[in-house]
C-alpha positions in Angstrom: -6.7 -0.5 5.5 -7.5 2.2 8.0 -4.9 4.9 8.9 -5.1 4.0 12.6 -4.0 0.4 11.8 -1.0 1.8 10.0 -0.1 4.3 12.7 0.0 1.4 15.2 2.6 -0.4 13.1 6.4 0.2 13.5 8.3 1.8 10.6 9.7 -1.6 9.5 6.2 -3.1 9.5 4.9 -0.3 7.4 7.9 -0.7 4.9 7.1 -4.4 4.6 3.4 -3.6 4.1 4.3 -1.1 1.3 6.5 -3.8 -0.4 3.7 -6.4 -0.3 1.2 -3.9 -1.6 3.5 -3.0 -4.5 3.8 -6.7 -5.3 0.0 -7.1 -5.2 -0.4 -4.1 -7.4 2.1 -5.4 -9.9 0.2 -8.7 -10.1 -3.1 -6.9 -10.5 -1.7 -4.7 -13.2 -0.4 -7.7 -15.2 -3.8 -9.4 -14.9 -5.5 -6.2 -16.1 -3.2 -5.9 -19.1 -4.0 -9.6 -20.0 -7.7 -8.8 -19.7 -8.4 -11.4 -17.0 -8.8 -9.3 -13.9 -12.0 -10.1 -11.9 -11.9 -7.2 -9.5 -10.6 -4.1 -11.3 -11.4 -1.9 -8.3 -8.6 -3.7 -6.3 -6.0 -1.7 -8.3 -7.5 1.5 -7.0 -7.6 0.2 -3.4 -4.0 -1.0 -3.6 -2.7 2.3 -5.0 -4.5 4.3 -2.3 -3.2 1.9 0.5 0.3 2.4 -0.8 -0.1 6.2 -0.7 -1.6 6.0 2.8 1.3 3.9 4.1 3.9 6.2 2.6 2.2 9.3 4.0 2.1 7.9 7.5 5.7 6.6 7.2 6.8 10.1 6.3 4.8 11.5 9.2 6.7 9.2 11.6 10.1 10.2 10.1 9.3 13.9 10.5 8.1 13.3 14.0 11.4 11.8 15.0 13.4 14.9 14.0 
């Protein structure tokens, strides 16, 4: 997910996206622990997307003050 896409979202949409990415990451982690994950790089992508969303959400909060 590109940063511009996230910046165009509202704060609520970003929070929902973070929640869904965390759920996805949890599922991928469980699959990895079970040894049946097909795309291990998806863990890295999900983790970075979460960080990207949280960073932009924080930027929006600081911008409001």
